[in-house]
C-alpha positions as CSV (number, residue, x, y, z in Angstrom):
1,M,106.3,119.3,120.4
2,Q,108.8,122.1,120.6
3,R,112.6,122.2,120.6
4,S,115.1,125.0,120.2
5,L,117.7,124.7,117.5
6,F,120.3,123.7,120.1
7,D,118.1,121.0,121.4
8,A,117.6,119.7,117.9
9,A,121.3,119.8,117.1
10,P,123.1,116.4,117.4
11,D,124.5,115.4,120.7
12,I,128.1,114.2,120.1
13,G,128.1,112.2,123.3
14,K,128.8,108.5,123.0
15,K,125.2,107.5,123.5
16,S,123.9,109.6,120.5
17,P,123.5,107.5,117.4
18,L,126.1,107.9,114.7
19,A,123.5,109.3,112.2
20,D,122.7,112.1,114.6
21,R,126.3,112.9,115.5
22,M,127.2,113.1,111.8
23,R,124.3,115.4,110.9
24,P,125.8,118.2,108.7
25,R,126.0,121.6,110.5
26,N,126.3,123.7,107.4
27,L,126.2,123.5,103.6
28,D,129.9,122.7,103.3
29,E,129.4,119.5,105.3
30,F,126.2,118.6,103.4
31,V,126.5,115.8,100.7
32,G,124.2,115.6,97.8
33,Q,121.3,117.8,96.5
34,D,123.7,119.8,94.4
35,H,120.8,120.9,92.2
36,L,119.6,122.9,95.3
37,I,122.7,123.8,97.3
38,G,125.4,124.1,94.6
39,Q,126.9,127.4,93.8
40,G,124.2,129.7,92.2
41,K,121.4,127.3,93.1
42,I,118.1,128.3,94.7
43,L,118.5,127.0,98.3
44,R,122.1,128.2,98.7
45,G,120.9,131.6,97.4
46,F,118.1,131.8,100.0
47,I,120.6,130.9,102.8
48,E,123.5,133.2,101.7
49,N,121.1,136.1,101.1
50,K,119.3,135.4,104.4
51,E,115.9,135.3,102.6
52,L,113.4,133.5,104.7
53,V,110.7,131.8,102.6
54,S,108.2,129.1,103.4
55,L,109.4,125.8,101.8
56,I,108.2,122.2,101.4
57,F,111.0,119.6,101.0
58,W,109.6,116.7,99.0
59,G,111.8,113.6,98.7
60,P,112.5,110.0,99.9
61,P,113.6,109.2,103.5
62,G,117.1,109.9,104.7
63,V,118.2,112.5,102.0
64,G,118.5,115.5,104.3
65,K,115.1,117.2,104.6
66,T,115.4,117.8,108.4
67,T,119.1,118.6,108.2
68,L,118.5,121.3,105.6
69,A,115.8,122.9,107.8
70,L,118.3,123.0,110.7
71,I,121.0,124.5,108.5
72,I,118.6,127.2,107.4
73,A,117.5,128.0,110.9
74,N,121.1,128.2,112.1
75,A,122.2,130.4,109.2
76,M,119.3,132.8,109.8
77,N,119.6,132.8,113.6
78,T,115.9,132.1,114.0
79,H,113.7,130.6,116.6
80,F,113.3,127.0,115.5
81,V,110.2,124.9,116.4
82,T,109.5,121.3,115.3
83,F,106.0,120.1,115.1
84,S,104.5,116.7,114.6
85,A,101.5,116.5,112.2
86,V,100.6,113.2,113.8
87,L,100.8,114.0,117.5
88,S,99.8,117.6,117.6
89,G,96.6,119.5,116.9
90,V,95.1,123.0,116.5
91,K,95.7,123.8,120.2
92,E,99.4,123.2,119.9
93,I,99.5,125.2,116.7
94,R,98.0,128.2,118.5
95,A,100.6,127.9,121.2
96,V,103.4,128.0,118.6
97,I,101.9,131.1,117.0
98,E,101.7,132.9,120.4
99,E,105.3,132.0,121.1
100,A,106.4,133.2,117.7
101,K,104.9,136.5,118.3
102,E,106.7,136.8,121.7
103,Q,110.0,135.8,120.1
104,F,109.8,138.5,117.6
105,K,108.5,141.1,120.1
106,Y,111.0,140.6,122.8
107,H,114.0,139.0,121.0
108,G,113.6,140.2,117.4
109,K,113.7,136.7,116.2
110,R,111.6,135.2,113.5
111,T,110.3,131.7,113.9
112,I,110.7,128.7,111.6
113,L,108.1,126.1,112.1
114,F,109.4,122.7,110.9
115,V,106.6,120.2,110.2
116,D,107.8,116.7,109.5
117,E,105.4,114.5,107.6
118,I,103.4,117.6,106.6
119,H,101.2,115.3,104.3
120,R,99.6,114.1,107.5
121,F,98.2,117.5,108.4
122,N,94.4,117.5,108.3
123,K,92.4,120.4,106.9
124,S,91.7,122.1,110.3
125,Q,95.4,122.0,111.1
126,Q,96.3,123.5,107.7
127,D,93.6,126.2,108.0
128,S,94.6,127.2,111.5
129,F,98.1,128.5,110.6
130,L,97.5,129.4,107.0
131,H,97.0,133.1,107.8
132,H,100.1,133.2,110.0
133,V,102.3,131.8,107.2
134,E,100.8,134.5,104.9
135,D,101.5,137.4,107.3
136,G,105.0,136.2,108.1
137,T,104.4,135.4,111.8
138,I,105.9,132.0,111.1
139,T,108.0,130.7,108.2
140,L,106.9,127.1,107.4
141,I,109.3,124.4,106.3
142,G,107.5,121.1,105.7
143,A,109.0,117.7,104.9
144,T,107.2,115.0,103.1
145,T,107.8,111.8,101.2
146,E,104.4,112.2,99.4
147,N,103.6,114.3,96.4
148,P,102.5,117.6,98.1
149,S,100.2,118.5,95.2
150,F,98.0,115.6,96.4
151,E,98.5,115.9,100.1
152,V,98.7,119.7,100.9
153,N,95.7,121.9,100.2
154,S,96.1,124.5,97.4
155,P,96.0,127.7,99.6
156,L,98.9,126.5,101.7
157,L,100.8,125.0,98.8
158,S,100.6,128.3,96.9
159,R,102.4,130.1,99.8
160,C,105.3,127.7,99.8
161,K,108.1,126.9,97.4
162,V,108.3,123.2,96.8
163,L,111.8,121.9,96.5
164,V,112.3,118.3,95.3
165,L,115.1,116.4,97.0
166,E,116.6,113.4,95.2
167,S,117.6,110.0,96.5
168,L,121.4,110.0,97.3
169,G,123.6,108.2,94.8
170,K,126.0,105.4,95.8
171,D,129.0,107.7,95.6
172,H,127.3,110.2,98.0
173,I,126.6,107.4,100.5
174,I,130.2,106.2,100.3
175,S,131.5,109.7,100.9
176,I,129.2,110.0,104.0
177,L,130.4,106.6,105.4
178,L,134.1,107.5,104.8
179,N,133.6,110.8,106.6
180,A,132.0,109.0,109.6
181,L,134.9,106.6,109.7
182,S,137.6,109.3,109.7
183,D,135.9,112.0,111.8
184,K,137.5,111.9,115.3
185,E,135.2,114.5,116.8
186,R,131.7,113.1,116.0
187,G,132.4,109.9,114.1
188,L,134.3,106.7,114.6
189,G,137.8,108.1,113.8
190,N,139.1,107.5,117.3
191,Q,138.3,103.8,117.2
192,N,140.4,101.0,115.7
193,I,138.1,100.1,112.9
194,E,138.8,98.6,109.5
195,V,136.1,98.5,106.8
196,P,137.2,97.2,103.4
197,K,136.1,99.2,100.3
198,D,133.9,96.4,99.1
199,V,132.0,96.4,102.4
200,I,131.6,100.2,102.3
201,A,130.2,99.8,98.7
202,C,127.9,97.1,99.8
203,I,126.4,99.2,102.7
204,A,126.0,102.1,100.3
205,E,124.2,99.8,97.8
206,L,121.9,98.3,100.3
207,S,120.9,101.6,101.9
208,H,119.0,102.6,98.7
209,G,120.0,106.2,98.9
210,E,119.3,106.8,102.6
211,A,122.2,108.3,104.5
212,R,120.6,107.5,107.8
213,A,120.1,103.9,107.0
214,A,123.7,103.6,105.8
215,L,125.2,105.2,109.0
216,N,123.0,103.1,111.2
217,T,124.2,100.0,109.4
218,L,127.8,101.0,109.7
219,E,127.4,101.7,113.4
220,T,125.6,98.4,114.0
221,A,128.2,96.5,112.0
222,V,131.0,97.9,114.2
223,M,129.1,97.0,117.3
224,L,128.7,93.4,116.1
225,T,132.3,93.0,115.2
226,R,134.6,91.7,117.9
227,P,138.1,93.2,118.2
228,N,140.9,90.9,117.2
229,E,144.1,90.3,119.2
230,K,145.4,93.7,118.2
231,G,142.2,95.4,119.3
232,I,141.0,96.1,115.7
233,R,137.4,95.7,114.7
234,S,137.5,94.4,111.1
235,V,134.1,94.6,109.6
236,N,133.4,91.9,107.0
237,M,130.7,91.5,104.4
238,E,128.7,88.9,106.4
239,I,128.5,91.2,109.4
240,A,127.6,94.2,107.2
241,R,124.7,92.3,105.6
242,E,123.5,91.1,109.1
243,A,123.6,94.7,110.3
244,M,121.5,95.9,107.4
245,Q,118.9,93.2,107.8
246,R,116.1,93.5,105.2
247,K,115.3,97.0,104.2
248,A,111.6,97.8,103.7
249,L,111.2,99.2,100.2
250,L,109.7,102.7,99.7
251,Y,106.2,101.7,98.6
252,D,103.1,103.2,100.3
253,K,100.1,101.2,99.0
254,G,97.9,104.2,99.5
255,G,100.3,106.9,98.2
256,E,102.0,108.1,95.1
257,E,104.7,105.5,94.8
258,H,102.0,102.8,94.5
259,Y,100.8,104.5,91.4
260,N,104.3,105.2,90.1
261,V,105.3,101.6,90.3
262,I,102.2,100.1,88.8
263,S,102.4,102.7,86.0
264,A,106.0,101.6,85.3
265,F,104.9,97.9,85.4
266,I,102.1,98.5,82.8
267,K,104.2,100.7,80.6
268,S,107.0,98.1,80.6
269,M,104.7,95.4,79.4
270,R,103.1,97.7,76.8
271,G,106.6,98.5,75.6
272,S,107.4,94.8,75.2
273,D,110.2,94.8,77.8
274,P,110.0,91.6,79.8
275,D,113.1,92.5,81.9
276,A,111.7,95.8,83.2
277,S,108.3,94.2,83.6
278,L,109.8,91.5,85.9
279,Y,111.7,94.2,87.9
280,W,108.6,96.2,88.7
281,L,106.7,92.9,89.5
282,A,109.4,92.0,92.0
283,R,109.4,95.6,93.4
284,M,105.6,95.3,94.1
285,L,105.7,91.8,95.5
286,E,108.8,92.5,97.8
287,A,107.0,95.6,99.1
288,G,104.0,93.7,100.1
289,E,101.5,94.6,97.3
290,D,98.4,92.4,97.1
291,P,99.3,89.9,94.2
292,L,95.6,89.9,93.2
293,F,95.8,93.6,92.5
294,I,98.7,92.9,90.2
295,V,96.8,90.0,88.5
296,R,93.7,92.2,87.9
297,R,96.0,94.8,86.2
298,M,97.4,91.9,84.0
299,V,93.9,90.8,83.0
300,I,92.9,94.3,82.0
301,F,96.2,94.8,80.2
302,A,95.7,91.6,78.2
303,A,92.4,92.9,76.9
304,E,93.3,96.5,76.5
305,D,96.9,96.4,75.1
306,I,97.1,93.0,73.5
307,G,93.5,92.4,72.5
308,N,93.0,90.3,69.4
309,A,96.7,90.5,68.3
310,D,97.0,87.5,70.6
311,P,93.6,86.3,71.9
312,A,95.4,83.7,74.1
313,A,96.8,86.5,76.2
314,L,93.5,87.1,78.0
315,Q,93.1,83.4,78.6
316,L,96.6,83.2,80.0
317,A,96.1,86.2,82.3
318,V,92.9,84.6,83.7
319,S,94.7,81.3,84.1
320,V,97.4,83.2,86.1
321,K,94.7,84.5,88.4
322,D,93.3,80.9,88.9
323,A,96.8,79.5,89.4
324,F,97.6,82.1,92.1
325,H,94.4,81.4,93.9
326,F,95.3,77.7,93.9
327,I,98.9,78.1,94.9
328,G,99.1,81.3,97.0
329,M,102.3,82.7,98.3
330,P,105.2,82.2,98.7
331,E,105.3,80.3,95.3
332,G,102.5,82.3,93.6
333,W,105.2,84.6,92.0
334,I,106.1,81.7,89.6
335,P,102.9,81.8,87.5
336,L,102.9,85.6,87.9
337,A,106.4,85.8,86.4
338,Q,105.3,83.5,83.5
339,G,102.3,85.6,82.8
340,V,104.2,88.9,82.9
341,T,106.8,87.7,80.5
342,Y,104.2,86.3,78.1
343,L,102.2,89.6,78.1
344,A,105.3,91.7,77.7
345,C,106.4,89.6,74.6
346,A,103.0,89.3,73.0
347,P,102.1,91.4,69.9
348,K,100.2,94.5,70.9
349,S,96.9,96.0,69.7
350,N,94.6,98.3,71.4
351,A,92.2,98.3,68.5
352,S,89.2,96.8,70.4
353,Y,89.8,99.2,73.3
354,M,89.9,102.2,71.0
355,A,86.9,100.9,69.0
356,Y,84.8,100.8,72.2
357,L,85.8,104.4,73.1
358,A,84.7,105.5,69.7
359,A,81.4,103.6,70.0
360,I,80.6,105.0,73.5
361,K,81.3,108.5,72.2
362,D,78.4,108.1,69.7
363,V,76.2,106.6,72.4
364,R,76.8,109.6,74.7
365,E,76.5,112.2,72.0
366,K,73.5,110.8,70.1
367,G,71.6,109.2,72.9
368,A,69.4,106.1,72.5
369,L,68.9,105.8,68.8
370,P,66.1,103.4,67.7
371,V,67.0,99.8,67.0
372,P,66.5,99.0,63.2
373,M,63.2,97.1,62.7
374,H,64.8,94.2,60.9
375,V,67.2,93.3,63.8
376,R,64.5,93.6,66.5
377,N,63.3,90.4,68.1
378,A,59.7,89.4,67.3
379,P,58.5,86.8,69.8
380,T,54.8,87.7,69.4
381,S,52.4,87.9,66.4
382,L,51.6,91.5,67.2
383,M,55.3,92.5,67.0
384,R,55.6,90.6,63.7
385,E,52.6,92.5,62.4
386,M,54.3,95.8,63.4
387,G,57.3,94.9,61.3
388,Y,59.7,93.6,64.0
389,G,62.3,91.4,62.4
390,K,60.9,92.0,58.9
391,D,63.5,91.5,56.1
392,Y,66.1,90.2,58.5
393,K,68.6,88.0,56.6
394,Y,69.9,85.0,58.5
395,P,73.6,84.9,57.7
396,H,73.8,81.1,58.0
397,N,71.5,80.8,55.1
398,F,74.0,82.8,53.0
399,S,77.2,80.8,53.6
400,G,77.8,82.7,56.9
401,Y,77.7,86.3,55.6
402,I,75.2,88.6,54.0
403,E,75.4,92.3,53.6
404,Q,73.0,94.1,55.8
405,S,73.2,97.0,58.3
406,Y,72.9,96.4,62.0
407,L,73.5,100.0,63.2
408,P,70.8,102.6,63.8
409,K,69.9,104.4,60.5
410,E,71.7,107.6,61.7
411,L,75.0,105.6,62.0
412,E,74.8,103.4,59.0
413,G,78.3,102.8,57.5
414,K,80.0,104.0,60.6
415,E,83.2,102.1,61.5
416,Y,84.8,101.9,64.9
417,Y,87.1,98.9,64.8
418,Y,90.4,99.1,62.9
419,P,92.6,96.1,63.6
420,T,96.4,96.6,63.4
421,N,98.9,94.6,61.4
422,N,100.2,92.9,64.6
423,G,99.8,89.2,65.4
424,F,96.3,87.8,64.9
425,D,95.0,91.3,64.4
426,A,96.4,91.0,60.8
427,E,94.2,88.0,60.2
428,I,91.1,89.8,61.5
429,K,92.0,92.7,59.3
430,K,92.0,90.4,56.2
431,R,88.6,89.0,57.2
432,L,87.1,92.5,57.5
433,A,88.6,93.5,54.2
434,F,86.9,90.3,52.7
435,Y,83.5,91.3,54.2
436,K,83.8,94.8,52.9
437,S,84.7,93.6,49.4
438,K,81.5,91.5,49.4
439,K,79.5,94.6,50.5
440,R,81.0,96.5,47.5
441,G,80.1,93.6,45.2
442,S,76.5,93.1,46.5
């Protein structure tokens, strides 16, 4: 549960992984996050002014959250404790609090409590050290890949400054890899290694912004490469790709990224961009999303965003569902891709969707208004005597249309549905205009 700063610092021995050995020791060695550690930026200001504040680092894996916590602890000369939100409980938190009090009493040192995966803290864990964060017994630094506004309770969140870390760019990763290859103290600089620029770029590309993944791939590639007759390990593209293997995409089906990606997918189709729509479809399928979840969203989209501008869209979306049920994976992506491109390119109309929202607003505000007598069913003689169905005009007796009201008296003349000029909506708009002209002429 607990480690000192020196225990947490990287061991530069041969058995320590390259990613640990190359962990930056100060801000000058740190690559990326210039919006936080650049000159005049917030985190550099805290460190240079030795201001201890509780922080939550929110960002994707491998971008430096743990490293920045270590750099802060080293710069502040504090007692540093790491804590697992998964493996530890309230009992361990109390032990940390007691030790923090002793460290300050006998050594004059304040304590930084670093909590990795802080989004996994349950309510009792959060409540148990909330007071001690507030009174300064401990300074909390949490790290999370999930949106803290969803995963951390409000009282704790209000006592912390949330700093967003960004995924590292390709140039950042290349710089980190080159440093590892040239560093003779902690890196691979003392070994006879050759890695071409295109291989370095490939590793950087495939690491998807994770420094740790890139360094692990580089180290594995070197291990897999046999020395030539001159004793040089020359890493080629094939070995680099083998070392990387297949990277799991960041996509927690129960977390924020799930909603971010499906939102991007829907908005891309709504924006009539088939290329972006296909990209987000591929992202979801490659990350292991349930294809039927995607198809359900497509069916909803066809009705909500395309509607009567292209009535065939809904039929196609349902057909994609049936086709996927019939085919399954791995080839089920083929009808999915066809459906997505059709929906993205179809004319758009949310007129029927908006019409229903307007109608339900009246239902909720005005309650159960009485059904007009002339449109009530009259299956019995008593009901007919009471006026049920009286004066109802059967449209088929009038060439398919006759002017009469079907709404409750209080809503007579109310309009909800306004078709657009897109696709088949335009034809429906003409029909409604024709019906309205007949009303005016009657």
